[in-house]
TIKETI-679456 format. One record per residue (C-alpha): residue number from 1; x, y, z. Coordinates in Angstrom, 1 decimal, decimal comma. Layout:
% residues N
@i:NUM | X:X | Y:Y | Z:Z
...
//
This chain:
% residues 105
@i:1 | X:14,1 | Y:59,2 | Z:-1,4
@i:2 | X:16,6 | Y:61,1 | Z:0,8
@i:3 | X:18,9 | Y:58,0 | Z:0,9
@i:4 | X:19,0 | Y:57,7 | Z:-2,9
@i:5 | X:19,8 | Y:61,4 | Z:-3,2
@i:6 | X:22,6 | Y:61,0 | Z:-0,6
@i:7 | X:24,1 | Y:58,0 | Z:-2,4
@i:8 | X:24,0 | Y:59,9 | Z:-5,7
@i:9 | X:25,7 | Y:62,9 | Z:-4,1
@i:10 | X:28,4 | Y:60,7 | Z:-2,6
@i:11 | X:28,9 | Y:59,0 | Z:-6,0
@i:12 | X:29,3 | Y:62,4 | Z:-7,7
@i:13 | X:31,8 | Y:63,6 | Z:-5,1
@i:14 | X:33,7 | Y:60,4 | Z:-5,6
@i:15 | X:33,8 | Y:60,9 | Z:-9,3
@i:16 | X:35,0 | Y:64,5 | Z:-8,8
@i:17 | X:37,8 | Y:63,4 | Z:-6,5
@i:18 | X:38,8 | Y:60,7 | Z:-8,9
@i:19 | X:39,0 | Y:63,3 | Z:-11,7
@i:20 | X:41,4 | Y:65,4 | Z:-9,7
@i:21 | X:43,6 | Y:62,3 | Z:-8,9
@i:22 | X:44,3 | Y:61,6 | Z:-12,5
@i:23 | X:48,1 | Y:61,3 | Z:-13,0
@i:24 | X:49,3 | Y:62,6 | Z:-16,3
@i:25 | X:52,5 | Y:60,8 | Z:-17,5
@i:26 | X:55,5 | Y:62,8 | Z:-18,6
@i:27 | X:57,9 | Y:61,4 | Z:-21,2
@i:28 | X:61,6 | Y:62,1 | Z:-21,7
@i:29 | X:63,1 | Y:62,7 | Z:-25,1
@i:30 | X:63,6 | Y:59,5 | Z:-27,1
@i:31 | X:66,9 | Y:57,7 | Z:-27,1
@i:32 | X:68,3 | Y:54,5 | Z:-28,5
@i:33 | X:68,8 | Y:51,5 | Z:-26,2
@i:34 | X:71,9 | Y:49,6 | Z:-27,0
@i:35 | X:72,9 | Y:46,0 | Z:-26,2
@i:36 | X:76,4 | Y:44,8 | Z:-26,8
@i:37 | X:78,9 | Y:47,4 | Z:-28,1
@i:38 | X:76,7 | Y:49,2 | Z:-30,6
@i:39 | X:73,6 | Y:47,1 | Z:-31,6
@i:40 | X:70,5 | Y:49,2 | Z:-31,2
@i:41 | X:67,3 | Y:47,5 | Z:-30,1
@i:42 | X:65,4 | Y:47,9 | Z:-33,3
@i:43 | X:62,0 | Y:49,6 | Z:-33,4
@i:44 | X:61,4 | Y:49,4 | Z:-37,1
@i:45 | X:59,1 | Y:47,0 | Z:-38,8
@i:46 | X:59,4 | Y:44,4 | Z:-36,1
@i:47 | X:57,1 | Y:46,2 | Z:-33,6
@i:48 | X:59,0 | Y:45,6 | Z:-30,3
@i:49 | X:56,9 | Y:45,7 | Z:-27,2
@i:50 | X:59,3 | Y:46,3 | Z:-24,2
@i:51 | X:58,6 | Y:45,6 | Z:-20,6
@i:52 | X:60,8 | Y:46,9 | Z:-17,9
@i:53 | X:61,2 | Y:45,0 | Z:-14,6
@i:54 | X:63,8 | Y:43,6 | Z:-12,3
@i:55 | X:63,4 | Y:40,1 | Z:-13,8
@i:56 | X:66,4 | Y:38,5 | Z:-12,0
@i:57 | X:65,9 | Y:40,3 | Z:-8,7
@i:58 | X:69,3 | Y:42,0 | Z:-8,6
@i:59 | X:67,9 | Y:45,5 | Z:-8,1
@i:60 | X:68,6 | Y:46,7 | Z:-11,7
@i:61 | X:65,7 | Y:47,0 | Z:-14,1
@i:62 | X:66,0 | Y:44,6 | Z:-17,1
@i:63 | X:64,2 | Y:44,5 | Z:-20,4
@i:64 | X:61,9 | Y:41,8 | Z:-21,7
@i:65 | X:61,1 | Y:42,7 | Z:-25,3
@i:66 | X:58,4 | Y:40,9 | Z:-27,3
@i:67 | X:58,6 | Y:41,3 | Z:-31,1
@i:68 | X:55,2 | Y:41,6 | Z:-32,7
@i:69 | X:56,1 | Y:40,3 | Z:-36,1
@i:70 | X:57,8 | Y:37,1 | Z:-35,1
@i:71 | X:56,3 | Y:36,7 | Z:-31,7
@i:72 | X:59,8 | Y:36,0 | Z:-30,2
@i:73 | X:60,6 | Y:37,3 | Z:-26,7
@i:74 | X:64,1 | Y:38,6 | Z:-25,9
@i:75 | X:65,6 | Y:39,1 | Z:-22,4
@i:76 | X:68,1 | Y:41,9 | Z:-22,0
@i:77 | X:69,8 | Y:41,8 | Z:-18,5
@i:78 | X:70,9 | Y:45,1 | Z:-17,1
@i:79 | X:74,4 | Y:44,7 | Z:-15,8
@i:80 | X:74,7 | Y:48,4 | Z:-15,0
@i:81 | X:72,5 | Y:50,4 | Z:-12,7
@i:82 | X:69,0 | Y:51,9 | Z:-13,0
@i:83 | X:70,6 | Y:55,3 | Z:-13,6
@i:84 | X:73,2 | Y:54,0 | Z:-16,1
@i:85 | X:71,8 | Y:50,8 | Z:-17,6
@i:86 | X:74,0 | Y:48,5 | Z:-19,6
@i:87 | X:72,6 | Y:45,7 | Z:-21,8
@i:88 | X:75,6 | Y:43,7 | Z:-23,0
@i:89 | X:73,7 | Y:40,8 | Z:-24,4
@i:90 | X:70,3 | Y:39,4 | Z:-25,2
@i:91 | X:68,8 | Y:36,0 | Z:-24,9
@i:92 | X:66,0 | Y:34,5 | Z:-27,0
@i:93 | X:63,7 | Y:32,9 | Z:-24,5
@i:94 | X:63,2 | Y:29,2 | Z:-24,9
@i:95 | X:61,6 | Y:26,3 | Z:-23,2
@i:96 | X:62,5 | Y:22,7 | Z:-24,0
@i:97 | X:64,8 | Y:24,0 | Z:-26,8
@i:98 | X:61,9 | Y:25,7 | Z:-28,5
@i:99 | X:61,4 | Y:29,5 | Z:-28,9
@i:100 | X:58,8 | Y:30,9 | Z:-26,6
@i:101 | X:56,7 | Y:33,0 | Z:-28,9
@i:102 | X:53,4 | Y:34,8 | Z:-28,6
@i:103 | X:51,6 | Y:35,0 | Z:-31,9
@i:104 | X:48,9 | Y:37,4 | Z:-33,0
@i:105 | X:45,7 | Y:36,9 | Z:-34,8
//
């Protein structure tokens, strides 16, 4: 019985420590992300789902944006820096000349 009580106590202590370790995210004010000279990455009815990562391993974080409505995936290469990103163009991802698309439903 003592062993079960000790295990329960350790589990409760672990849960208490985990509760204190919760990281609350902070968000900056919204801003538009541009590609090219003035084209904003649209967030309207298309339902974009962005993923940030250094997709080409050059040290600058790029964007991979999936579009919910069409299922298309666009790649925006960051030609700037992480502090001042530049997305001069976008590429619709394809394989064997066919759009790579993730459909819903």
